[in-house]
N, C-alpha and C positions, 0 to 999 in steps of 0.2 A: 139305191134302187134306180132303175131306169123306167120311165113312165111315158107313155103316149096317152094324151087325154083328148078325146073327140077330134082326132087329127084327120084332116082331108088334104090330099095333094093331087092336083091335076097337072097333066102335061098337055097343053092345048085342050082338045076336046076329050082326051082320054083321062078317065078317073083311075089313078093308080092306087090310091088309098082313100077310103071313104068312111068318115066318122069312126075312126078306129081308136079303141082304148085298150091298152096293154100295160100290165105292170110286171116287170122282171125283178124278182126278189134277189137280194145279194147272195152270192156264193151258191147260185143254182145254175142249171143249164136249161135255158128256155129255147125251145125249138120252134121256128116259124116254118110250118109244113104247108105245102100246097103245090099245085102244078104251075107251069110257066105262065107268067102274066098275072099271078094272084096278088102281087104287091109285096112279096117277101123282101126282095132286094131293096125296094124303095124304103121299107122300114129301116133297114140298116143305114141307108144314106141319110135318112132323117135323123137318126141317132147321132151319126157322125157330123151332122150339120152341113153335109154336102148339098142338100136341097132344103128349102124352107117350106114349112106347111102353109097352105092357103088359109086353113082354119085350125084351131086347136093349138096345143103346145106339147113340146117334147122336153123332158127334164132328166137330168142325171144327178142323183144325190141332191135333189131339190133345186138344182141350178138349171134355169131355162137355157136350152141350146139356142144360140143365136150368134150373130156376127161378133159381138163383144166377148162371148164366152167360149166360142168354138175351139180356138187354139189351145186353151188350157185344158178343156175337156178331152180333146182328141189325144193329148199327151198321156191321158190316163187309160187309153184304149189301144189294144192290139188288134189289127185288122188283117184277116187272111182271105184271099180270093182264090177262085178256082185256078188250078195249075200253079199256084204260088205267086204269080205276078212278079217274077224275078227279072232283073235287068240282065240281058243276054251278054253284055260286055264285061260283067263282073263275075268273079268266081262265086261259088256258093258261100264261102266264108265272107267275102266282101259284101254280098247281098245281106247276109244275116247281121253283119256288123254295122250296117248303115246308121241305125238309130244311135248307137254308141258314138260313132264318128260325128254325127250331127250335134251331139251334146258335148263334144270335145272331151270325151273320157280319155284318160291316159291309156296308152297301148296295153299296159299290163292288166288294167281293169277289163278292157275289151277282150283280151285273150282269155282271161279267167272266165268271163261270162260266156264266151263262145264255147269253151271247153265244157262248162257246166250244162249248157243247153244241148250241145252235140251228144253228150252222154244221155240226156233226158229223152231225146228223140231217136237215138240209135244210129248216129252217123259218125264215121271215123274221119281222121285227119285227111286221108287220101281223097275221100269223097268231097270234102270241103274245099279241096284245091281245084276241083273240076268246075267247068262253066255249065250254065243251065242246059245248053244243048247236049251236053254229055251225060246228063242225069236222067234217070227214069222218072216217070210221073210221080211215083211215091216218094222218091228222094226230093223232087222239087217241092212237094207239099211239106215235107219235113223241114226244108230250109225256110219256106215261107212261115212256118210255125215258129221256128227259131227267131226269125226277124220280128215277128209279132210279140214274142215274149222277151225280147232283149232288154227292155226297160222295166220288166216285171210289172206290167200294168195290172190294175185290179179287174179290168174288163177286157174280154176277148169277143170280137165280132167275127164270125166266119160265114162267108157267102159261098155256099155250095163247094166247100173245100175239097171234097172227094168226088165231085161229079164226073170228072173226065177219066177216072181210073178204071182198070178192068176189075171184075168182081172179086177176084182173090186178093188183089192188093187193097182194094177198097175195104174188104172185110177185115184185113189185118190192121189197117190204119184206124178203122172204127174202134176196134178193141184198144188200140194204143191211145186214141183220144179219150175213150172212157176212163182208162187208167190215169191219164194225165189230168183230166178235169177233177177227178176225185182227189188226186195227190196235191194239186196246186190250189184248190179251193177258190177259184176265181168265178166272177159272174160272167156267164157265157151266153151269148145270143147266137144261135146257129141256124142258118137258112138251108133247107134241103127239100127235095121232093120225094125222098126215099123213106118209105115207112119203116124199114128195118133200122135205118140210121136213127130215126126219131125215137123208136122204141128202145134202142140200146142206150142212147145218150141223154134223153130228155128227163128233166125233173117235171117240167110242164111243157105241153104242146099247145100252140095256137094254130088251128087249122084255118087257112085263108082261102077264099075264092073271091074273085072280082073285087079285090081291095077291101074285103070285110072279113072279120073273124066270125066264123060260123060255129065253132065250138072250141073251148079251152079246158084243159085239165091234164091229168096224167094219162099215159097211154091206155091203161086199163079202163079208165072212164070212157074214152072215145070208143074203144072196142066193145065194151059191154053195154054202154048207154049212148049210142049215137043220137045226136040231137035232131038231125034232119035226114031226109033221104039222101042228100048229097054226101053227108058224112059217111053214111053206110056204104054208098057207092064208091067213094074214094078209097075207103079202107079195104073193101073186098076186092077192088080192081087190082090191088098189089099182092093179094094173097091167094087168089083163085088160080088153080091149075087148069090150063086149057083142056077141053074135053078130049078124051082119047089118050092123054099123056099119063093119067094116073096109073094105068096098068102097063105103060111102056109101049102102047100101040102107036 
């Protein structure tokens, strides 16, 4: 289990996360939902040990995240960022194979793992020979997912992984992620501002604003029993049709 307990993190005068407590259950998909600046990405960085809380603690399977434990814990996590975060001078295959190379896997083992993952995310050999600048946004995200899964980590952290994609490609990849999460059975923490994405993928949603969790639960809980006016406003803002468009005017 991943847990934040009464965590506060400031950057100068700005409070990024304030007195936050979150528990991510094993083999579930926990979505951090909220608008820009709500603290979602900071939570991922705290889990990864990239930043240290000013107060409180972050633990992974009971081990406190800190300088002495970060390296071992990070090796158990796959991390996917927006647009894939690929190195432009490496082919798609080389990007995806980086973790195996770093662990000095034999070439045959790397090739076998890459073939397995390419089939999983729907990429062919020709695409894997291309450089990131030659790939579509959706293909780059698939390569980023391959790289995150290369070592078969039990935990996946995804930071707005589909944020820069056009709506049709985004919807296609959302469905693919839903299938993959169910098939792989990993613990997933996913950051998004997109309500549809949260509804489709989440076991549990933590809705954040100003560094705090304002409501947590299943999507149906938030929709049917919003805890505050902000929750209701956030949910309806993404579902309302502008006046005049309902009838095509």
